[in-house]
Structures are given as C-alpha cells and as structure tokens.
C-alpha positions in Angstrom: -47.0 39.8 -12.1 -48.0 41.6 -9.0 -51.7 40.6 -9.5 -54.1 38.8 -11.7 -54.9 41.0 -14.8 -57.5 38.8 -16.3 -61.0 40.0 -16.8 -63.5 38.3 -14.5 -65.1 36.4 -17.4 -61.8 35.0 -18.6 -61.0 33.6 -15.2 -64.5 32.1 -14.9 -64.1 30.5 -18.3 -60.7 29.0 -17.3 -62.1 27.6 -14.1 -65.0 26.0 -15.9 -62.7 24.5 -18.5 -60.6 23.0 -15.7 -63.7 21.5 -14.1 -64.8 20.0 -17.4 -61.4 18.6 -18.1 -61.2 17.0 -14.7 -64.6 15.4 -15.0 -64.0 14.1 -18.5 -60.3 13.0 -18.3 -59.3 12.7 -14.6 -62.3 11.5 -12.7 -62.8 8.2 -14.8 -59.2 7.2 -13.8 -60.1 7.0 -10.1 -62.1 4.1 -8.7 -64.1 6.7 -6.8 -64.0 10.5 -6.6 -66.5 12.3 -4.4 -68.5 15.4 -5.3 -67.3 18.9 -4.8 -63.7 18.4 -6.0 -61.5 21.3 -7.2 -58.5 20.5 -9.3 -56.2 23.3 -10.4 -54.4 22.5 -13.7 -55.8 19.0 -13.7 -53.8 18.0 -16.8 -50.8 17.8 -14.4 -52.3 15.0 -12.4 -50.9 11.6 -13.3 -52.6 8.4 -12.3 -51.3 4.8 -12.7 -52.8 1.7 -11.3 -55.8 0.9 -9.1 -57.6 1.0 -6.8 -57.3 4.7 -6.0 -60.2 6.5 -4.2 -60.7 10.1 -3.0 -63.6 11.4 -0.9 -65.7 14.5 -1.3 -64.4 18.1 -1.6 -60.9 17.2 -2.5 -58.5 20.0 -3.5 -55.6 19.1 -5.7 -53.3 21.9 -6.9 -50.6 21.3 -9.6 -48.2 23.3 -11.7 -46.5 22.4 -14.9 -43.2 21.8 -13.1 -44.7 20.1 -10.0 -47.1 17.4 -11.1 -49.2 15.3 -8.6 -48.7 11.6 -9.1 -50.7 8.7 -7.7 -49.1 5.3 -8.5 -49.9 1.7 -7.6 -47.4 -1.0 -8.5 -47.8 -4.4 -6.9 -46.8 -7.9 -7.7 -49.8 -9.5 -6.0 -53.3 -8.9 -7.4 -54.9 -8.0 -4.1 -52.1 -5.6 -3.0 -51.6 -1.9 -3.6 -54.2 0.7 -2.6 -54.5 4.4 -2.1 -57.5 5.6 -0.2 -57.9 9.3 0.5 -60.7 10.7 2.7 -63.0 13.7 2.5 -61.9 17.4 2.6 -58.2 16.7 1.8 -55.7 19.1 0.3 -52.9 17.9 -2.0 -50.4 20.5 -3.1 -48.1 20.7 -6.1 -45.4 18.0 -6.5 -46.9 15.5 -4.1 -46.2 11.8 -5.0 -48.1 8.9 -3.4 -46.9 5.5 -4.4 -48.3 2.2 -3.1 -47.4 -1.5 -3.3 -49.3 -2.4 -0.2 -51.8 0.1 1.2 -51.9 3.9 1.9 -54.8 5.3 3.9 -55.1 9.1 4.3 -58.0 10.1 6.5 -60.4 13.0 6.4 -59.2 16.7 6.6 -55.6 16.0 5.9 -53.2 18.5 4.2 -50.3 17.3 2.1 -47.9 20.2 1.4 -45.8 20.7 -1.8 -43.2 18.1 -2.7 -44.2 15.6 -0.1 -43.6 11.9 -0.9 -45.6 9.1 0.7 -44.7 5.4 0.0 -45.4 2.1 1.6 -42.3 0.2 0.3 -38.7 0.7 -0.6 -39.3 -0.4 -4.2 -36.1 -2.5 -4.2 -34.7 -5.1 -1.9 -31.4 -4.4 -0.3 -29.8 -7.4 -2.0 -32.3 -8.2 -4.8 -32.6 -5.0 -6.8 -34.3 -6.6 -9.8 -37.1 -9.0 -8.8 -38.3 -7.4 -5.5 -40.3 -4.4 -4.4 -38.7 -4.6 -1.0 -40.7 -5.3 2.2 -43.9 -3.3 2.0 -45.7 -2.0 5.1 -49.1 -0.2 5.1 -49.1 3.6 5.8 -51.9 5.3 7.7 -52.2 9.1 8.1 -54.7 10.0 10.7 -57.5 12.5 10.5 -56.5 16.2 10.3 -52.8 15.5 10.0 -50.6 18.0 8.2 -47.6 16.7 6.2 -45.1 19.6 5.6 -43.3 20.7 2.5 -41.0 18.0 1.0 -41.5 15.6 3.9 -41.1 11.9 3.2 -43.4 9.3 4.8 -41.9 5.9 4.7 -43.4 2.4 4.8 -45.1 1.0 7.9 -45.7 4.5 9.4 -48.8 5.7 11.3 -49.2 9.4 11.7 -51.6 10.2 14.5 -54.7 12.4 14.4 -54.0 16.1 14.3 -50.2 15.7 14.2 -47.9 17.8 12.1 -44.8 16.6 10.2 -42.3 19.4 9.7 -41.0 20.5 6.3 -38.2 18.3 5.0 -38.7 15.6 7.6 -38.1 11.9 7.0 -40.6 9.8 8.9 -39.4 6.2 9.4 -41.2 5.5 12.8 -44.9 6.1 13.7 -45.9 9.5 15.1 -48.4 9.7 18.0 -51.5 11.9 17.8 -51.5 15.7 18.7 -47.8 16.4 18.3 -45.4 18.1 16.0 -42.6 15.9 14.6 -39.5 17.1 12.7 -36.1 16.1 11.6 -34.3 13.2 9.9 -35.4 10.8 11.2 -38.5 12.7 12.5 -38.9 12.9 16.3 -41.5 14.6 18.4 -40.5 18.2 19.1 -43.7 19.6 20.6 -47.0 18.4 22.0 -50.1 20.3 20.9 -52.4 21.9 23.5 -55.4 19.6 24.0 -57.5 22.5 25.3 -57.4 24.4 22.0 -60.1 23.1 19.6 -59.1 22.3 16.0 -60.8 24.1 13.1 -60.8 21.4 10.4 -61.1 21.7 6.7 -64.6 20.2 6.8 -65.8 23.5 8.4 -64.6 25.4 5.3 -67.0 23.3 3.3 -69.9 23.3 5.7 -72.0 25.4 3.3 -70.6 24.8 -0.2 -73.1 27.2 -1.8 -72.1 30.1 0.4 -68.4 29.3 0.0 -68.8 29.3 -3.8 -70.6 32.7 -3.7 -68.0 34.2 -1.3 -65.1 33.1 -3.6 -67.0 34.3 -6.7 -67.5 37.7 -5.0 -63.8 37.9 -4.1 -62.9 37.3 -7.7 -65.3 40.0 -8.9 -63.7 42.5 -6.4 -60.1 41.6 -7.2 -60.6 41.6 -11.0 -62.8 44.6 -11.1 -61.9 47.0 -13.9 -59.7 44.5 -15.8 -60.3 44.6 -19.6 -59.4 42.2 -22.3 -57.0 44.7 -24.0 -55.3 45.5 -20.7 -54.8 41.8 -20.0 -53.3 41.2 -23.4 -51.0 44.1 -23.0 -49.6 42.7 -19.8 -48.9 39.4 -21.6 -47.2 41.0 -24.6 -45.7 44.1 -23.1 -45.4 43.6 -19.3 -44.3 46.5 -17.1 -42.6 46.3 -13.7 -45.8 47.8 -12.2 -47.9 45.0 -13.5 
C-alpha cells in the first residue's frame, strides 16, 4: 500500500490494544520496565531468563518475520544480565543474549537485525558442556548500532559512537567515532564541536509529543472510511 487507509479510530483502537497487550503480557516478564514505553506488535517480543530491565520511554518495534528476542542463559546463578537504559530504540529482528552481563546505556539505538552477545555459547573444543568464555558487554550512552551489526563478547562501545551496518565488533570502540567492517575498525572521528541531539530531547515533553503524533495521525488519515479501508483489503488497486 502507498499509504495507511485505516480510519483514525481504527488506528487508535489498534494502538490501545497493543498497549494493553504489552502491559498485561510483556511487562510482567521484565524485572523492571519504566514508564512511557511504546511497543509495536508486542506479541513478537520473546523473553527468556532473568534479570532483564529496561528504563523509561523505551521503543521496541517488531514485525511478524523479525521478532525481538531477549535471552539469558547462564550456568551460574549470579551470572547473566541484560540492563537497558532510558530512551532506547530497539528495531525489528534485534537479538540480545547474555550469559555474563550486557549493559546498554541511555539514548542508544539498535537497528534492525543487530545481534549483541557476551559469549560464544560453545567452547572451541568442548561444544557440549560449555558456554564458552563470557565477557561483559557495555554499550555507552547515545551509541548507534547499525543494521545487522554483531557485537561480540567483552566489547565496550564508547559514548556517541556509531557501528556501521553489517559490522562485526570484536574489539572495543572508543567514544565519538564511526567504526565499520569485519572486524570493525575506526573509519571516522566525530566532530567534538557539533552538539548531539539525543533521544531524551524527543521525550522532554511527553504530553506535547503525544498530542503532536495524534494530530499527525488525524491529518494523515483524514477522510478514510471503514468501507474504503475494507475495500483496499479485499480489492486492492495499484493506486492504493
């Protein structure tokens, strides 16, 4: 479809249903989930293990063919942890798997298909009774992990740094750089004189933000009727 043909009230109902689903079925599976979260298609979020915590104003986007998975699998009782900060964005297909500890700081963006893990999950020689040699992962504040990037065990991504799409990060990345490749290497330093606009600013006034988004929906869906929407589902045209 070229645009959304739903009537405004249908979209609002769908968004409310997703919110209720997330609160009833998804939120209880986290050890902590902050206020103001928005989960799109929350039934495609899979959670296994504990403890897993996410801060306030989290955005998690999923699709039916690209689920978001949080997994903790550890042999020792005090090992395995996923701690995600405030104002973070997690896109479809992201997998975060921990046997040791994964810390994702505030304002981070994790693009579609990225994989973050703190162990190899098998030893080189013992592929039955070992999870490998775990090493904690820390992703610094305001970092951006690109599409399909892989963040491996023991890695520290510095504040504000960007990991390019498809990169494999096996060594730590310093702050304020762009790293890309396999293995990922620094390819550019960011300009320290240009201030960062972080995701926290987007949520500085949640009420105004909600009103702005609601008004945008009203404008974009204006004139859509129930019969028109049903027709586009049953008898779509190339102009729809």
